Short mmCIF file of the C-alpha atoms (twelve columns), coordinates in Angstrom:
data_MODEL
# 
_entry.id   MODEL 
# 
loop_
_atom_site.group_PDB 
_atom_site.id 
_atom_site.type_symbol 
_atom_site.label_atom_id 
_atom_site.label_alt_id 
_atom_site.label_comp_id 
_atom_site.label_asym_id 
_atom_site.label_seq_id 
_atom_site.Cartn_x 
_atom_site.Cartn_y 
_atom_site.Cartn_z 
_atom_site.pdbx_PDB_model_num 
ATOM 1   C CA . MET A 1   -9.121  78.360 -61.874 1 
ATOM 2   C CA . LYS A 2   -8.006  75.694 -59.404 1 
ATOM 3   C CA . PHE A 3   -11.533 74.323 -59.356 1 
ATOM 4   C CA . SER A 4   -11.592 74.078 -63.142 1 
ATOM 5   C CA . ILE A 5   -8.290  72.225 -63.263 1 
ATOM 6   C CA . LEU A 6   -9.375  69.797 -60.557 1 
ATOM 7   C CA . PHE A 7   -12.677 69.211 -62.339 1 
ATOM 8   C CA . ALA A 8   -10.932 68.583 -65.664 1 
ATOM 9   C CA . LEU A 9   -8.524  66.153 -64.033 1 
ATOM 10  C CA . THR A 10  -11.339 64.280 -62.344 1 
ATOM 11  C CA . ILE A 11  -13.140 63.916 -65.677 1 
ATOM 12  C CA . PHE A 12  -9.927  62.565 -67.363 1 
ATOM 13  C CA . LEU A 13  -9.215  60.048 -64.632 1 
ATOM 14  C CA . SER A 14  -12.688 58.658 -64.853 1 
ATOM 15  C CA . SER A 15  -12.829 58.545 -68.645 1 
ATOM 16  C CA . PRO A 16  -12.617 55.211 -70.575 1 
ATOM 17  C CA . LEU A 17  -9.359  56.336 -72.221 1 
ATOM 18  C CA . TYR A 18  -7.577  56.397 -68.864 1 
ATOM 19  C CA . SER A 19  -9.445  53.663 -67.050 1 
ATOM 20  C CA . GLN A 20  -9.390  50.952 -69.766 1 
ATOM 21  C CA . GLU A 21  -7.968  47.626 -68.636 1 
ATOM 22  C CA . SER A 22  -4.415  46.675 -69.612 1 
ATOM 23  C CA . LYS A 23  -4.165  44.615 -72.791 1 
ATOM 24  C CA . MET A 24  -1.058  42.702 -71.681 1 
ATOM 25  C CA . ALA A 25  -0.737  39.803 -69.232 1 
ATOM 26  C CA . ILE A 26  2.059   37.480 -68.175 1 
ATOM 27  C CA . GLU A 27  1.702   33.911 -67.019 1 
ATOM 28  C CA . ILE A 28  3.996   31.312 -65.403 1 
ATOM 29  C CA . TYR A 29  2.895   27.712 -65.706 1 
ATOM 30  C CA . GLY A 30  4.013   24.092 -65.524 1 
ATOM 31  C CA . GLY A 31  2.847   20.528 -65.569 1 
ATOM 32  C CA . PRO A 32  3.411   16.943 -66.833 1 
ATOM 33  C CA . THR A 33  3.828   15.934 -70.470 1 
ATOM 34  C CA . LEU A 34  3.075   12.704 -72.209 1 
ATOM 35  C CA . SER A 35  5.347   12.516 -75.272 1 
ATOM 36  C CA . SER A 36  5.891   10.102 -78.115 1 
ATOM 37  C CA . ILE A 37  7.585   9.708  -81.474 1 
ATOM 38  C CA . THR A 38  6.153   9.218  -84.952 1 
ATOM 39  C CA . THR A 39  8.294   7.216  -87.397 1 
ATOM 40  C CA . SER A 40  8.088   6.045  -91.021 1 
ATOM 41  C CA . ASN A 41  9.567   2.616  -90.085 1 
ATOM 42  C CA . ALA A 42  6.634   0.214  -89.827 1 
ATOM 43  C CA . LEU A 43  8.795   -2.317 -87.908 1 
ATOM 44  C CA . THR A 44  9.548   0.164  -85.052 1 
ATOM 45  C CA . GLU A 45  7.203   -0.058 -82.072 1 
ATOM 46  C CA . ILE A 46  6.665   3.193  -80.176 1 
ATOM 47  C CA . LYS A 47  5.802   3.715  -76.505 1 
ATOM 48  C CA . SER A 48  5.029   7.034  -74.799 1 
ATOM 49  C CA . ARG A 49  7.128   8.453  -71.996 1 
ATOM 50  C CA . ASN A 50  6.511   10.998 -69.266 1 
ATOM 51  C CA . GLY A 51  8.141   14.406 -69.318 1 
ATOM 52  C CA . PHE A 52  7.528   17.919 -68.136 1 
ATOM 53  C CA . ASP A 53  6.663   21.305 -69.512 1 
ATOM 54  C CA . PHE A 54  7.059   24.701 -67.801 1 
ATOM 55  C CA . GLY A 55  7.427   28.166 -69.099 1 
ATOM 56  C CA . LEU A 56  6.498   31.839 -69.430 1 
ATOM 57  C CA . ASN A 57  3.560   33.064 -71.490 1 
ATOM 58  C CA . VAL A 58  3.019   36.699 -72.610 1 
ATOM 59  C CA . GLY A 59  -0.347  37.674 -74.006 1 
ATOM 60  C CA . TYR A 60  -1.733  40.710 -75.801 1 
ATOM 61  C CA . GLN A 61  -5.473  41.282 -76.103 1 
ATOM 62  C CA . LEU A 62  -6.426  42.213 -79.656 1 
ATOM 63  C CA . SER A 63  -10.184 42.392 -78.983 1 
ATOM 64  C CA . THR A 64  -12.743 41.128 -76.532 1 
ATOM 65  C CA . ILE A 65  -12.424 37.703 -78.155 1 
ATOM 66  C CA . PHE A 66  -8.959  37.341 -79.707 1 
ATOM 67  C CA . SER A 67  -5.485  37.591 -78.239 1 
ATOM 68  C CA . ILE A 68  -1.976  36.773 -79.447 1 
ATOM 69  C CA . HIS A 69  0.498   34.830 -77.285 1 
ATOM 70  C CA . THR A 70  4.215   34.030 -77.219 1 
ATOM 71  C CA . GLY A 71  6.805   33.200 -74.537 1 
ATOM 72  C CA . LEU A 72  9.525   30.749 -73.622 1 
ATOM 73  C CA . ILE A 73  9.037   27.074 -72.758 1 
ATOM 74  C CA . PHE A 74  11.331  24.331 -71.454 1 
ATOM 75  C CA . GLU A 75  10.025  20.932 -72.332 1 
ATOM 76  C CA . ARG A 76  11.295  17.368 -72.184 1 
ATOM 77  C CA . LYS A 77  10.096  15.289 -75.116 1 
ATOM 78  C CA . GLY A 78  10.944  11.861 -76.495 1 
ATOM 79  C CA . GLY A 79  9.633   8.339  -76.438 1 
ATOM 80  C CA . ILE A 80  10.675  4.659  -76.369 1 
ATOM 81  C CA . THR A 81  11.461  2.876  -79.695 1 
ATOM 82  C CA . THR A 82  11.913  -0.876 -80.025 1 
ATOM 83  C CA . ASN A 83  13.392  -3.191 -82.699 1 
ATOM 84  C CA . GLY A 84  16.299  -0.789 -83.299 1 
ATOM 85  C CA . SER A 85  16.306  2.673  -84.806 1 
ATOM 86  C CA . GLY A 86  19.691  2.686  -86.317 1 
ATOM 87  C CA . ILE A 87  22.111  3.590  -83.473 1 
ATOM 88  C CA . PRO A 88  25.361  1.783  -84.330 1 
ATOM 89  C CA . GLN A 89  25.496  -0.562 -81.263 1 
ATOM 90  C CA . ASP A 90  24.350  -4.061 -80.513 1 
ATOM 91  C CA . ASN A 91  22.654  -6.188 -77.906 1 
ATOM 92  C CA . TRP A 92  19.755  -3.948 -76.784 1 
ATOM 93  C CA . ASP A 93  16.045  -4.155 -77.388 1 
ATOM 94  C CA . SER A 94  14.869  -0.477 -77.106 1 
ATOM 95  C CA . GLU A 95  15.954  3.133  -76.900 1 
ATOM 96  C CA . ASP A 96  14.552  5.612  -74.373 1 
ATOM 97  C CA . TRP A 97  14.886  9.088  -75.907 1 
ATOM 98  C CA . ASN A 98  15.231  12.104 -73.589 1 
ATOM 99  C CA . LEU A 99  15.091  15.278 -75.679 1 
ATOM 100 C CA . ASP A 100 15.172  18.683 -73.914 1 
ATOM 101 C CA . TYR A 101 14.094  21.785 -75.878 1 
ATOM 102 C CA . LEU A 102 13.758  25.508 -75.384 1 
ATOM 103 C CA . ILE A 103 10.688  26.446 -77.346 1 
ATOM 104 C CA . LEU A 104 9.426   29.776 -78.767 1 
ATOM 105 C CA . PRO A 105 5.656   29.475 -79.421 1 
ATOM 106 C CA . LEU A 106 3.327   31.926 -81.273 1 
ATOM 107 C CA . SER A 107 -0.415  31.319 -81.135 1 
ATOM 108 C CA . VAL A 108 -3.747  33.042 -81.449 1 
ATOM 109 C CA . ARG A 109 -6.327  32.472 -78.768 1 
ATOM 110 C CA . ALA A 110 -10.134 32.887 -79.009 1 
ATOM 111 C CA . SER A 111 -11.969 33.338 -75.671 1 
ATOM 112 C CA . VAL A 112 -15.689 33.323 -74.718 1 
ATOM 113 C CA . GLY A 113 -17.460 33.924 -71.419 1 
ATOM 114 C CA . LYS A 114 -17.831 36.734 -68.959 1 
ATOM 115 C CA . LYS A 115 -16.276 35.985 -65.559 1 
ATOM 116 C CA . ILE A 116 -14.739 32.537 -66.286 1 
ATOM 117 C CA . ARG A 117 -13.524 32.574 -69.884 1 
ATOM 118 C CA . ALA A 118 -13.024 29.331 -71.931 1 
ATOM 119 C CA . PHE A 119 -10.592 29.528 -74.841 1 
ATOM 120 C CA . GLY A 120 -9.131  27.612 -77.685 1 
ATOM 121 C CA . GLU A 121 -5.690  28.410 -79.258 1 
ATOM 122 C CA . ALA A 122 -3.702  27.369 -82.282 1 
ATOM 123 C CA . GLY A 123 -0.315  28.318 -83.733 1 
ATOM 124 C CA . MET A 124 3.265   27.204 -84.437 1 
ATOM 125 C CA . TYR A 125 6.508   26.836 -82.543 1 
ATOM 126 C CA . ALA A 126 10.287  26.782 -83.046 1 
ATOM 127 C CA . ALA A 127 12.206  24.423 -80.701 1 
ATOM 128 C CA . PHE A 128 15.934  24.394 -80.042 1 
ATOM 129 C CA . LEU A 129 17.572  21.241 -78.642 1 
ATOM 130 C CA . THR A 130 19.521  21.847 -75.456 1 
ATOM 131 C CA . SER A 131 20.267  18.236 -74.497 1 
ATOM 132 C CA . SER A 132 19.606  14.751 -75.841 1 
ATOM 133 C CA . LYS A 133 20.331  11.384 -74.124 1 
ATOM 134 C CA . VAL A 134 19.429  7.884  -75.385 1 
ATOM 135 C CA . LYS A 135 19.139  5.160  -72.767 1 
ATOM 136 C CA . LEU A 136 19.810  1.706  -74.286 1 
ATOM 137 C CA . LEU A 137 17.548  -0.887 -72.630 1 
ATOM 138 C CA . SER A 138 17.829  -4.650 -72.591 1 
ATOM 139 C CA . TYR A 139 15.014  -7.122 -73.258 1 
ATOM 140 C CA . ASP A 140 14.258  -6.977 -69.549 1 
ATOM 141 C CA . ASP A 141 14.222  -3.087 -69.583 1 
ATOM 142 C CA . GLU A 142 17.511  -2.965 -67.764 1 
ATOM 143 C CA . LEU A 143 19.709  0.078  -68.452 1 
ATOM 144 C CA . MET A 144 22.806  -1.008 -70.534 1 
ATOM 145 C CA . ASP A 145 24.228  2.315  -71.626 1 
ATOM 146 C CA . THR A 146 23.455  6.039  -72.074 1 
ATOM 147 C CA . ILE A 147 24.541  7.855  -75.227 1 
ATOM 148 C CA . SER A 148 24.758  11.579 -75.781 1 
ATOM 149 C CA . PHE A 149 22.939  12.375 -79.063 1 
ATOM 150 C CA . ASP A 150 23.718  16.142 -79.155 1 
ATOM 151 C CA . LYS A 151 26.014  15.968 -82.224 1 
ATOM 152 C CA . LEU A 152 23.829  13.455 -84.106 1 
ATOM 153 C CA . GLY A 153 20.465  15.097 -83.413 1 
ATOM 154 C CA . ASN A 154 18.793  17.869 -85.378 1 
ATOM 155 C CA . GLY A 155 19.241  21.054 -83.361 1 
ATOM 156 C CA . THR A 156 15.944  22.623 -84.352 1 
ATOM 157 C CA . ASP A 157 12.365  21.468 -84.567 1 
ATOM 158 C CA . TYR A 158 9.322   23.247 -86.042 1 
ATOM 159 C CA . GLY A 159 5.747   22.309 -85.574 1 
ATOM 160 C CA . PHE A 160 2.075   23.039 -84.862 1 
ATOM 161 C CA . LEU A 161 0.451   23.583 -81.436 1 
ATOM 162 C CA . ALA A 162 -3.128  23.680 -80.220 1 
ATOM 163 C CA . GLY A 163 -4.886  23.778 -76.865 1 
ATOM 164 C CA . LEU A 164 -8.009  24.292 -74.810 1 
ATOM 165 C CA . GLY A 165 -8.326  25.830 -71.429 1 
ATOM 166 C CA . MET A 166 -10.027 28.441 -69.188 1 
ATOM 167 C CA . VAL A 167 -9.142  31.601 -67.286 1 
ATOM 168 C CA . VAL A 168 -10.504 31.655 -63.719 1 
ATOM 169 C CA . PRO A 169 -10.084 35.086 -62.107 1 
ATOM 170 C CA . LEU A 170 -9.037  35.347 -58.462 1 
ATOM 171 C CA . ASN A 171 -9.210  39.162 -58.406 1 
ATOM 172 C CA . ASP A 172 -8.812  42.074 -60.873 1 
ATOM 173 C CA . LYS A 173 -5.186  41.168 -61.544 1 
ATOM 174 C CA . LEU A 174 -4.649  37.462 -60.844 1 
ATOM 175 C CA . SER A 175 -6.131  34.459 -62.562 1 
ATOM 176 C CA . VAL A 176 -5.601  30.700 -62.565 1 
ATOM 177 C CA . VAL A 177 -5.246  29.161 -66.064 1 
ATOM 178 C CA . PRO A 178 -5.584  25.339 -66.404 1 
ATOM 179 C CA . ARG A 179 -5.201  24.043 -69.963 1 
ATOM 180 C CA . GLY A 180 -4.260  21.084 -72.133 1 
ATOM 181 C CA . LYS A 181 -2.197  21.466 -75.241 1 
ATOM 182 C CA . ILE A 182 -0.736  19.312 -77.972 1 
ATOM 183 C CA . ALA A 183 2.386   19.871 -80.067 1 
ATOM 184 C CA . VAL A 184 3.108   18.053 -83.365 1 
ATOM 185 C CA . GLY A 185 6.670   18.276 -84.718 1 
ATOM 186 C CA . LEU A 186 7.300   18.634 -88.448 1 
ATOM 187 C CA . THR A 187 11.070  18.120 -88.402 1 
ATOM 188 C CA . ASP A 188 13.002  14.840 -88.324 1 
ATOM 189 C CA . PHE A 189 14.914  15.168 -84.973 1 
ATOM 190 C CA . ARG A 190 17.620  12.781 -86.269 1 
ATOM 191 C CA . LYS A 191 20.210  13.546 -88.910 1 
ATOM 192 C CA . ASP A 192 22.399  10.497 -88.502 1 
ATOM 193 C CA . TYR A 193 19.934  7.967  -89.876 1 
ATOM 194 C CA . PRO A 194 18.574  9.040  -93.357 1 
ATOM 195 C CA . TYR A 195 16.508  5.937  -93.968 1 
ATOM 196 C CA . ASP A 196 13.503  6.761  -91.811 1 
ATOM 197 C CA . PHE A 197 12.113  9.942  -90.234 1 
ATOM 198 C CA . GLU A 198 11.296  10.286 -86.490 1 
ATOM 199 C CA . LYS A 199 9.323   13.294 -85.276 1 
ATOM 200 C CA . ASN A 200 8.208   14.572 -81.880 1 
ATOM 201 C CA . ARG A 201 4.669   14.873 -80.581 1 
ATOM 202 C CA . SER A 202 3.477   15.634 -77.082 1 
ATOM 203 C CA . PHE A 203 0.447   16.334 -74.887 1 
ATOM 204 C CA . SER A 204 0.804   18.563 -71.848 1 
ATOM 205 C CA . LEU A 205 -1.572  19.263 -68.988 1 
ATOM 206 C CA . VAL A 206 -0.433  22.472 -67.253 1 
ATOM 207 C CA . ILE A 207 -1.697  24.997 -64.779 1 
ATOM 208 C CA . GLY A 208 -0.587  28.623 -64.600 1 
ATOM 209 C CA . VAL A 209 -0.930  31.855 -62.690 1 
ATOM 210 C CA . ASN A 210 -1.769  34.809 -64.950 1 
ATOM 211 C CA . TYR A 211 -1.095  38.466 -63.998 1 
ATOM 212 C CA . LYS A 212 -2.498  41.536 -65.840 1 
ATOM 213 C CA . LEU A 213 0.152   44.209 -66.310 1 
# 
């Protein structure tokens, strides 16, 4: 009897139902961001600015190819606009926008490969403004003033995201995940200046550590 129970337990533990890999994984990542602004004002010149992007990614494997991902991201976006963008002050040449967001992404990822797996992903995001500062710069790029834009800015932003990367395993549980991703905002982040729209866009180059649960 004991032998029969031990034999049955051994068969169960070695069966595919028990030994299948976990379908969930969690990743912590970070890296630099190059962000900019799109505008409908043809007279406004746009320059990119550096920011940062770090966050937590949770993935669930739907099949050997497809997986779904979400998480929480903190990202600094913005850009530098010249020739005025409507802020009611004088005597400056450009505005350096610093826009901090908490972002909730949702994407689908398609992966190929055996050991090292390359992937592409696409999806959407919802972003919530946590802080916004505008640095007013002179014609010589000297700081003249800093304005809080929290009450004048749009508190939410929605947009598309896409990316390419790879998963490089270190062992059965840990992997390194370098990837590049773009985010294109669909919402005018200003609500104080109805004459033109200004939207976020950014490119991030990040690296993460992925752990299978």
